[in-house]
C-alpha positions as CSV (number, residue, x, y, z in Angstrom):
1,M,-25.0,-22.1,4.8
2,P,-22.6,-21.5,1.9
3,D,-18.8,-21.7,2.9
4,I,-16.3,-18.9,2.6
5,F,-14.5,-20.2,-1.0
6,T,-18.3,-20.6,-3.1
7,L,-18.8,-17.3,-1.3
8,E,-16.2,-15.0,-2.1
9,N,-16.4,-17.1,-5.9
10,K,-19.6,-15.5,-6.2
11,I,-18.5,-12.1,-5.4
12,K,-15.6,-12.3,-7.8
13,Q,-17.8,-13.4,-10.0
14,M,-20.3,-10.4,-9.5
15,I,-17.6,-8.2,-10.7
16,D,-16.2,-9.8,-13.5
17,E,-20.1,-9.7,-14.6
18,M,-20.4,-5.7,-13.8
19,K,-17.1,-5.4,-15.7
20,G,-18.6,-7.2,-18.6
21,L,-21.3,-4.7,-18.7
22,C,-19.3,-2.1,-18.5
23,Q,-16.9,-3.1,-21.4
24,T,-20.2,-4.0,-23.4
25,N,-21.5,-0.4,-22.9
26,G,-18.3,1.4,-23.9
27,L,-16.6,2.0,-20.7
28,S,-13.7,-0.6,-21.0
29,N,-10.7,0.9,-20.1
30,Q,-11.7,4.5,-19.4
31,A,-11.5,6.2,-15.9
32,S,-15.2,6.2,-15.5
33,E,-15.4,2.3,-15.5
34,E,-13.7,1.8,-12.3
35,V,-16.0,4.5,-10.8
36,V,-18.7,2.3,-11.8
37,I,-17.4,-1.1,-10.8
38,T,-16.4,0.2,-7.3
39,S,-19.8,2.2,-6.6
40,V,-22.2,-0.8,-7.3
41,F,-20.0,-2.8,-5.3
42,L,-20.0,-0.8,-2.2
43,Y,-23.7,0.1,-2.7
44,K,-24.3,-3.5,-2.6
45,F,-21.8,-4.1,-0.1
46,L,-23.3,-1.6,2.4
47,N,-27.2,-2.6,1.2
48,D,-27.0,-5.7,1.7
49,K,-25.5,-5.2,5.2
50,F,-28.4,-3.0,6.0
51,M,-30.8,-5.1,4.8
52,A,-28.9,-8.2,6.8
53,N,-28.7,-6.0,10.3
54,M,-32.6,-5.0,9.4
55,K,-34.2,-8.8,9.6
56,D,-32.0,-9.2,12.5
57,F,-33.6,-7.1,14.0
58,A,-37.3,-7.7,13.1
59,K,-36.6,-11.6,14.2
60,E,-36.1,-9.6,17.7
61,M,-38.9,-7.9,17.5
62,E,-41.0,-10.4,16.6
63,M,-41.9,-8.2,13.4
64,S,-41.7,-8.5,9.5
65,T,-39.0,-6.2,7.8
66,E,-41.9,-4.4,6.0
67,E,-43.7,-3.5,9.5
68,V,-40.4,-2.3,11.0
69,L,-39.4,0.2,7.9
70,Q,-43.7,1.3,8.3
71,D,-43.1,2.2,12.1
72,E,-41.0,5.5,12.4
73,D,-40.5,4.7,16.2
74,M,-39.1,1.1,15.3
75,F,-36.9,2.2,12.6
76,A,-35.3,4.6,14.9
77,G,-35.1,2.0,17.4
78,F,-33.3,-0.3,14.5
79,Y,-30.7,2.4,14.3
80,D,-29.8,2.6,17.8
81,T,-29.5,-0.9,18.2
82,Y,-27.6,-1.5,15.1
83,P,-25.6,1.6,14.2
84,Q,-25.1,1.6,10.4
85,D,-22.1,2.3,8.6
86,V,-23.6,4.3,6.2
87,A,-27.6,5.4,6.5
88,F,-29.9,3.4,4.2
89,K,-33.5,4.0,4.3
90,Y,-36.0,1.3,2.7
91,E,-36.4,3.5,-0.3
92,D,-33.1,3.3,-1.6
93,T,-32.0,-0.3,-0.8
94,I,-32.1,-2.8,-3.8
95,E,-35.4,-4.8,-2.0
96,C,-37.2,-1.8,-2.6
97,L,-36.1,-0.5,-6.1
98,I,-36.0,-3.6,-7.8
99,N,-39.7,-3.8,-7.3
100,K,-39.5,-1.1,-10.0
101,V,-37.1,-2.2,-12.3
102,G,-39.5,-2.2,-15.4
103,N,-39.9,1.7,-15.5
104,N,-38.9,4.0,-18.2
105,D,-36.6,6.0,-16.3
106,F,-35.4,3.3,-13.4
107,Y,-31.9,4.7,-14.5
108,K,-33.2,8.3,-12.5
109,L,-34.4,6.5,-9.2
110,F,-31.2,4.1,-9.2
111,D,-29.3,7.5,-9.4
112,D,-31.4,9.6,-7.2
113,A,-31.2,6.9,-4.2
114,L,-27.6,7.2,-4.7
115,E,-27.4,10.9,-4.7
116,R,-30.1,10.5,-1.3
117,I,-27.5,8.0,0.5
118,S,-24.9,10.5,-0.8
119,N,-26.7,13.6,1.1
120,Y,-28.0,12.2,4.2
121,P,-26.6,14.3,7.0
122,E,-25.2,10.7,9.3
123,N,-22.9,10.4,5.8
124,E,-21.1,13.1,5.4
125,E,-18.3,11.9,7.3
126,F,-18.1,8.9,4.1
127,S,-17.2,11.9,1.8
128,I,-13.5,12.5,1.0
129,D,-12.0,15.8,2.1
130,T,-9.9,17.3,-0.3
131,A,-6.4,19.4,0.6
132,D,-7.9,22.7,-0.8
133,G,-11.3,22.3,1.6
134,G,-13.4,20.6,-0.4
135,R,-15.8,17.5,-0.5
136,K,-16.3,14.7,-2.9
137,P,-19.2,12.7,-2.0
138,L,-20.0,9.0,-1.6
139,F,-21.6,8.4,-4.5
140,T,-22.3,10.0,-8.1
141,R,-25.4,9.4,-10.4
142,V,-23.5,6.3,-11.9
143,T,-25.3,6.1,-15.4
144,E,-24.7,8.9,-16.3
145,N,-20.9,7.6,-17.4
146,V,-23.3,5.9,-20.5
147,E,-24.4,7.4,-23.3
148,A,-28.2,8.5,-22.6
149,S,-29.9,6.3,-24.8
150,K,-28.4,3.6,-23.0
151,R,-28.7,4.0,-19.5
152,N,-32.4,2.6,-18.2
153,N,-31.2,-0.9,-20.1
154,F,-27.7,-0.5,-17.9
155,A,-29.3,0.3,-14.9
156,K,-31.5,-2.5,-15.1
157,N,-28.8,-5.1,-15.7
158,I,-27.0,-3.5,-12.8
159,F,-29.7,-4.9,-10.7
160,G,-30.0,-8.1,-12.4
161,I,-26.1,-8.6,-11.7
162,I,-26.4,-7.4,-7.8
163,S,-29.9,-8.6,-7.0
164,Q,-30.3,-10.7,-3.7
165,D,-31.1,-14.2,-5.7
166,K,-27.8,-14.2,-7.4
167,F,-25.8,-13.5,-3.8
168,D,-26.1,-11.9,-0.3
169,F,-22.8,-10.4,1.9
170,G,-25.4,-10.9,5.0
171,E,-23.9,-14.4,5.0
172,A,-20.4,-12.8,5.0
173,F,-21.2,-10.8,8.1
174,K,-23.1,-13.4,9.8
175,N,-20.3,-16.1,9.5
176,N,-17.4,-13.3,10.2
177,F,-15.6,-14.4,6.8
178,D,-12.0,-12.7,6.9
179,F,-11.8,-12.4,3.2
180,Y,-12.2,-8.8,2.3
181,S,-8.7,-8.5,1.4
182,A,-8.8,-11.3,-1.5
183,I,-12.3,-9.6,-2.6
184,F,-10.6,-5.5,-2.5
185,E,-7.6,-6.9,-4.8
186,H,-9.7,-8.3,-7.2
187,L,-12.3,-5.8,-7.4
188,I,-9.3,-3.2,-8.0
189,K,-6.5,-5.1,-9.7
190,D,-7.4,-4.0,-13.6
191,Y,-7.7,-0.1,-12.6
192,N,-4.3,-0.5,-10.5
193,V,-1.8,0.8,-12.9
194,A,0.1,3.8,-13.2
195,S,-1.6,6.9,-14.1
196,G,-2.6,10.6,-12.7
197,V,0.5,12.3,-11.0
198,Y,1.8,9.4,-8.9
199,A,2.5,6.0,-10.0
200,E,-0.3,3.9,-7.8
201,Y,1.0,1.0,-6.6
202,F,-1.1,-2.3,-4.7
203,T,1.7,-3.4,-2.0
204,P,1.5,-7.1,-2.1
205,Q,-0.8,-8.5,1.1
206,A,2.4,-10.4,2.1
207,I,4.7,-7.1,2.0
208,S,1.9,-5.4,3.7
209,A,1.4,-8.4,6.4
210,I,5.3,-8.1,6.9
211,I,5.5,-4.9,8.0
212,A,2.3,-4.5,9.7
213,K,3.5,-8.1,11.9
214,I,6.9,-6.3,12.9
215,L,5.6,-2.7,13.4
216,V,3.3,-3.9,15.9
217,E,6.1,-6.5,17.7
218,M,8.8,-3.1,17.9
219,S,7.4,-2.7,21.5
220,P,4.6,-3.6,23.4
221,V,1.2,-2.2,22.0
222,E,-0.8,-0.5,25.3
223,D,-4.6,0.0,25.5
224,K,-5.0,3.2,24.0
225,I,-5.8,5.1,20.8
226,Y,-2.3,4.9,18.0
227,D,-2.1,7.9,15.3
228,V,-1.5,5.8,12.1
229,Y,-0.4,7.4,9.3
230,D,0.5,6.9,5.7
231,P,1.3,9.9,3.4
232,S,0.9,8.2,0.2
233,A,-1.7,5.8,0.6
234,G,-3.1,4.3,-2.3
235,S,-5.8,1.6,-1.9
236,G,-4.6,1.6,1.7
237,S,-3.4,-1.9,1.7
238,L,-0.4,-1.0,4.3
239,V,-1.7,1.4,6.8
240,L,-5.3,-1.0,7.2
241,H,-2.9,-4.3,7.5
242,L,-1.2,-2.1,10.4
243,A,-4.4,-1.0,12.2
244,N,-5.9,-4.5,12.0
245,A,-2.7,-5.6,13.6
246,L,-3.0,-3.3,16.2
247,G,-6.1,-4.7,17.0
248,K,-8.6,-3.3,19.2
249,G,-8.5,-1.8,22.9
250,S,-10.9,-1.8,25.7
251,F,-12.2,1.1,23.6
252,G,-12.6,0.1,20.1
253,D,-10.0,0.1,17.8
254,K,-7.1,0.9,18.9
255,A,-5.8,2.5,15.3
256,Q,-6.9,6.4,14.1
257,V,-6.0,6.0,10.6
258,Y,-4.8,9.3,8.7
259,T,-4.1,9.3,4.8
260,Q,-3.6,11.3,2.2
261,D,-2.9,10.4,-1.5
262,I,-2.8,12.9,-4.6
263,S,-5.0,10.6,-6.4
264,G,-9.0,10.9,-6.7
265,K,-8.8,7.2,-7.7
266,S,-6.7,5.8,-5.0
267,S,-8.9,8.1,-2.1
268,R,-11.9,6.1,-4.0
269,F,-10.5,2.9,-3.8
270,L,-9.3,3.5,-0.2
271,R,-12.3,5.0,1.1
272,T,-13.9,1.4,0.3
273,N,-11.3,-0.7,1.6
274,M,-11.6,1.5,4.9
275,L,-15.6,0.8,4.5
276,L,-14.8,-3.4,4.3
277,N,-12.3,-3.4,7.0
278,G,-14.4,-1.2,9.4
279,L,-12.4,1.3,10.1
280,T,-15.4,3.9,9.8
281,N,-14.5,5.9,12.7
282,S,-11.5,7.0,10.3
283,L,-13.2,7.3,6.9
284,D,-13.0,11.7,8.1
285,N,-9.2,11.2,7.9
286,I,-8.9,10.6,4.2
287,I,-7.7,13.6,2.3
288,E,-7.3,13.8,-1.5
289,G,-4.2,16.1,-2.1
290,D,-0.9,16.8,-2.5
291,T,1.0,15.8,0.3
292,L,4.5,17.1,-0.4
293,E,3.3,20.9,-1.0
294,T,0.4,20.9,1.1
295,P,0.0,17.9,3.8
296,A,-3.8,18.1,5.3
297,H,-3.4,16.5,9.1
298,Y,-2.9,18.8,11.8
299,K,-2.1,18.8,15.7
300,V,-5.8,20.3,16.0
301,A,-7.9,18.8,13.4
302,H,-9.2,21.1,10.5
303,D,-6.5,24.1,12.1
304,P,-3.6,24.7,9.8
305,S,-2.0,26.9,12.4
306,S,-1.5,24.2,15.0
307,G,1.0,23.0,12.9
308,V,1.4,19.6,10.8
309,K,0.4,16.6,13.0
310,Q,2.9,13.7,14.4
311,F,1.9,10.1,14.5
312,D,2.7,7.0,16.5
313,Y,3.2,5.0,13.4
314,I,3.6,5.7,9.8
315,T,3.8,3.0,6.7
316,S,4.6,4.2,3.2
317,N,5.2,2.8,-0.4
318,P,5.6,5.9,-2.1
319,P,6.2,6.7,-6.0
320,F,10.2,6.1,-6.5
321,K,10.4,8.4,-9.9
322,M,8.4,11.2,-11.4
323,D,8.0,14.3,-12.8
324,F,7.0,16.8,-9.8
325,S,9.1,19.7,-11.6
326,S,6.0,21.8,-11.9
327,T,6.1,21.8,-7.8
328,R,9.5,21.4,-7.0
329,D,10.6,24.9,-6.4
330,T,7.3,25.8,-4.7
331,I,7.8,22.6,-1.6
332,E,11.6,23.8,-1.3
333,Q,10.6,27.3,-0.7
334,K,7.7,26.9,1.6
335,W,9.4,24.7,3.8
336,E,12.8,26.2,3.9
337,D,11.9,27.3,7.6
338,S,10.0,24.7,8.5
339,E,9.4,23.6,12.0
340,V,12.6,22.3,13.6
341,R,11.9,18.5,15.3
342,D,14.2,15.9,16.5
343,G,17.0,17.9,15.0
344,I,15.9,18.5,11.6
345,K,14.1,20.6,9.2
346,R,11.1,19.0,6.8
347,F,13.2,18.9,3.7
348,F,16.2,18.7,5.8
349,A,19.1,17.0,3.4
350,G,17.3,18.4,0.2
351,V,14.2,18.2,-2.5
352,P,16.0,16.6,-5.6
353,K,17.4,19.1,-8.7
354,I,15.3,18.8,-12.0
355,P,17.6,17.2,-14.4
356,N,17.8,18.6,-18.0
357,K,17.1,15.6,-19.7
358,K,14.4,12.8,-17.8
359,K,12.5,15.0,-15.5
360,E,10.4,11.7,-15.1
361,S,13.8,10.3,-12.6
362,M,13.0,13.0,-9.9
363,G,13.8,10.3,-6.9
364,V,10.3,11.7,-4.9
365,Y,10.6,9.0,-2.9
366,L,13.3,11.2,-1.0
367,C,10.9,13.8,-0.4
368,F,8.6,11.1,1.2
369,I,11.2,9.5,3.7
370,Q,12.4,13.0,4.7
371,H,8.4,13.7,5.4
372,I,7.9,10.6,7.6
373,L,11.5,11.2,9.8
374,W,9.7,15.0,10.7
375,S,6.1,13.3,10.6
376,L,7.4,10.9,13.6
377,K,6.8,11.6,17.0
378,E,10.0,11.4,19.5
379,D,9.8,7.6,19.9
380,G,7.5,6.8,16.8
381,K,7.8,3.8,14.2
382,A,7.8,3.6,10.4
383,A,8.2,1.1,7.3
384,I,9.0,3.0,4.2
385,V,9.3,1.0,0.7
386,V,12.2,2.0,-0.9
387,P,14.2,1.2,-3.8
388,T,17.0,-0.8,-2.9
389,G,19.8,1.2,-5.0
390,F,18.9,4.2,-1.9
391,I,20.4,1.7,0.6
392,T,23.9,1.5,-0.7
393,A,24.1,5.1,-2.8
394,Q,27.5,6.5,-1.6
395,S,26.2,10.4,-2.3
396,G,23.3,12.7,-2.8
397,I,20.2,13.3,-0.8
398,E,20.1,9.2,-0.4
399,K,23.4,9.4,1.8
400,T,22.6,12.4,3.7
401,V,19.2,10.7,4.5
402,R,20.8,7.8,5.4
403,Q,23.5,9.4,7.6
404,T,20.8,11.0,9.0
405,I,18.9,7.9,10.5
406,V,21.6,6.2,11.6
407,D,23.9,9.2,13.0
408,K,20.7,10.0,15.4
409,H,20.0,6.2,16.3
410,W,16.6,6.4,14.5
411,L,17.1,2.7,12.8
412,K,15.9,-0.6,13.3
413,G,16.5,-2.7,10.1
414,V,16.4,-3.3,6.8
415,I,14.6,-6.0,4.5
416,S,16.0,-6.5,0.7
417,M,13.1,-8.1,-1.1
418,P,12.9,-10.5,-4.0
419,S,12.8,-8.8,-7.9
420,N,9.6,-8.5,-9.4
421,I,7.9,-8.5,-6.0
422,F,5.9,-6.0,-7.4
423,A,3.7,-7.3,-10.6
424,N,3.9,-3.2,-11.9
425,T,7.4,-2.5,-11.4
426,G,10.4,-4.3,-11.8
427,T,12.6,-2.0,-9.3
428,N,14.4,-3.9,-7.1
429,V,13.1,-3.4,-3.2
430,S,13.6,-3.3,0.3
431,V,11.8,-2.1,3.1
432,L,13.3,0.4,5.5
433,F,12.4,0.3,9.4
434,I,12.9,3.1,11.2
435,D,12.4,3.1,15.2
436,K,13.4,6.8,17.2
437,S,13.5,5.0,20.3
438,N,16.0,2.6,19.3
439,K,18.7,4.4,20.7
440,E,21.5,1.4,22.3
441,G,19.7,-1.3,20.5
442,N,21.2,-3.6,17.1
443,I,19.9,-3.2,13.8
444,M,18.5,-6.3,11.9
445,L,19.7,-6.6,8.1
446,I,18.2,-9.4,6.2
447,D,18.6,-10.7,2.6
448,A,15.5,-12.0,1.5
449,S,16.4,-11.5,-2.3
450,K,16.4,-15.1,-3.3
451,L,12.5,-16.2,-1.6
452,G,9.6,-16.5,-3.7
453,E,8.6,-18.1,-6.1
454,K,7.8,-16.8,-10.3
455,R,4.4,-16.6,-11.6
456,K,3.1,-14.8,-14.8
457,E,0.5,-12.6,-14.1
458,G,-0.7,-11.0,-17.6
459,K,2.5,-9.9,-19.6
460,N,4.7,-9.3,-16.3
461,Q,6.7,-11.8,-14.0
462,K,5.9,-11.6,-10.3
463,T,7.5,-12.8,-7.5
464,V,5.5,-14.3,-4.5
465,L,6.5,-14.7,-1.4
466,R,5.2,-18.3,0.2
467,L,3.6,-18.4,3.7
468,D,6.8,-20.0,4.9
469,E,8.9,-17.8,3.8
470,V,6.9,-15.0,5.1
471,K,7.3,-16.1,8.4
472,K,10.8,-16.4,8.1
473,I,11.2,-13.3,7.7
474,E,9.2,-11.8,10.5
475,D,10.4,-14.4,12.9
476,T,14.1,-13.6,11.9
477,F,13.5,-9.9,12.0
478,I,11.4,-9.8,15.5
479,N,13.5,-12.4,17.0
480,Q,16.7,-10.9,16.3
481,D,18.2,-14.3,14.3
482,V,21.2,-14.2,12.6
483,V,21.0,-16.8,9.9
484,E,24.0,-17.5,7.5
485,D,23.9,-15.5,4.5
486,F,20.2,-14.6,5.0
487,S,20.5,-11.9,8.2
488,V,22.7,-9.9,10.2
489,S,22.6,-7.9,13.2
490,V,24.9,-5.0,13.5
491,T,25.9,-1.7,15.6
492,Y,25.5,1.4,14.6
493,E,29.5,2.3,14.7
494,Q,29.5,-0.9,12.0
495,I,27.0,0.9,10.1
496,V,29.5,4.0,9.9
497,E,32.7,1.7,9.6
498,K,30.8,0.4,6.2
499,N,30.4,4.0,5.1
500,Y,26.8,3.9,6.0
501,S,25.8,0.8,3.9
502,L,22.9,-0.5,5.1
503,S,23.3,-3.6,2.7
504,A,23.2,-7.1,4.5
505,G,25.4,-8.6,2.4
506,Q,28.4,-6.5,3.3
507,Y,28.1,-7.4,6.8
508,F,27.9,-11.2,6.2
509,E,31.3,-13.2,7.3
510,V,33.1,-14.2,4.5
511,K,33.6,-18.0,5.0
512,I,37.6,-19.2,4.3
513,E,37.2,-22.8,3.5
514,F,40.6,-25.0,5.3
515,V,41.3,-28.3,3.9
516,E,44.2,-30.3,5.7
517,L,47.0,-31.9,3.1
518,T,49.8,-34.2,3.2
519,Q,53.0,-32.7,2.4
520,E,52.6,-34.5,-0.9
521,E,49.5,-33.7,-2.0
522,F,50.5,-29.9,-1.3
523,N,53.6,-30.6,-3.6
524,Q,51.2,-31.8,-6.5
525,K,48.6,-29.3,-5.9
526,M,51.8,-26.7,-6.5
527,D,53.3,-28.6,-9.3
528,T,49.9,-28.5,-11.3
529,Y,49.5,-24.8,-10.6
530,T,53.2,-24.0,-11.6
531,S,52.6,-25.9,-14.8
532,N,49.1,-24.3,-15.7
533,L,50.5,-20.6,-15.1
534,E,53.5,-21.4,-17.2
535,K,50.9,-22.8,-19.9
536,L,49.3,-19.5,-19.6
537,F,52.3,-17.3,-19.7
538,S,53.5,-19.1,-22.7
539,E,50.1,-18.3,-24.3
540,G,50.4,-14.7,-23.2
541,K,53.7,-14.5,-24.8
542,S,52.3,-16.3,-28.1
543,L,49.5,-13.7,-28.4
544,E,51.7,-10.9,-27.7
545,D,54.6,-11.4,-30.4
546,E,51.1,-12.4,-33.0
547,I,49.7,-9.0,-32.2
548,R,53.2,-6.8,-32.4
549,Q,53.8,-8.9,-36.2
550,R,49.8,-8.1,-37.1
551,L,50.4,-4.3,-36.4
552,G,54.0,-4.4,-38.0
553,E,52.0,-5.4,-41.0
554,L,49.8,-2.5,-40.8
555,K,50.6,0.5,-43.3
556,Y,49.3,3.7,-44.6
557,E,47.5,3.9,-48.2
């Protein structure tokens, strides 16, 4: 059996070979490249899971896999015993198709298999809903992304890379290797850049872990299903960490995950990530669409008349600034008379105005914060990544939102993170923790800006938190520890006195060092200070006289 590092390296090698194949076929840096890479990776993953389960079932039945596959009743029994993430038939598998790789139309056979898998009725839930009611399939015909003359060789090379002779995911399933977050990050690292309407950020694993740990520790987690939501889900790092942290109950997963994101690319990434994490029960809740204009999750599923759904937990790393001027007025008008919840309308502090210049600087994150507060249940909890400037701004929507959070006693704490914690943005970020049930509790403010080590990642410099630093942040927040120049526990009243600032540094105690001096030492210090001042005054007078002289020498010609 290979160890976790050997298997992880083999999987990363497969991904890199696929990227190389795409490059040689003219797909490098094109949108179609990530569709091919993620589709082939997901196909390989699901295929190997199907075959690993099939082999185990055949062994239990004391039959060969071929015998099980050829017996309809036995095949049905296999599905009863081993429910699959995605329905397969043997004709769709790598094991079956690789025997036909010599065909001149092999690429069609491969694409047909992908299309069949997408169209099985059992797999309908794995397509992605769009806010306008459409659906996007699990797979598309991947070889159609290259020129017609190259398709057959392209398909053959794909199978040369993903064949089970190279490696088999089945080993990961048998040994419960927990490395999918690292594999997923490697899978999408070249495609996780700003593009499309929203800038797509991949939240660092350390930040996701901190947020998940703190959220689940805010109050005891019961044996029930919690509605967990991310309105700007991206590739899903935040919401999936939280779902895993909530764990399993007597009935299965405690987290029922709901997401929405305007980006089709992010939605594909998220679907792959959820399948890797085994959260198949929530796949039907992935929505592609504009959350601000049309939030797509309702109190009664698929029934807009029932009203927008509220959630137990919300995580979000929204885009900070972008040009959404084309929908800005529609958003404001459409939600002007929105339902009042916990005393606020959906955009209670307002929607950012359209500037005459630099439309791309519109603070879209301010809309997401308001949407999140409005979408939380009365005792709900949330964590929102915000630009650090938000926590001290003294005017505008920023100040109104902070004031509302504090006055309504909804705040749990703030963690200010190191600069460059995100490789693709230099903006300093903080994490805002909301707890609508924290009516009387203290608020924990942490300044973690000095933590982390600097690493070069491509052309960017990135700050990475060490494991002990992650633990320090988590433990300090959860235990409400006060650590000099690092953390402080404050009350709502203190925050009001500080004009609603949420910056930890403004609450740190100012230390004044007292040193005992003898009379002689005191006199010596005073003589030195006096002498130095007289010297400075003298130099200042000389400079003043010289300036006056120079000015007097100036003449108009």
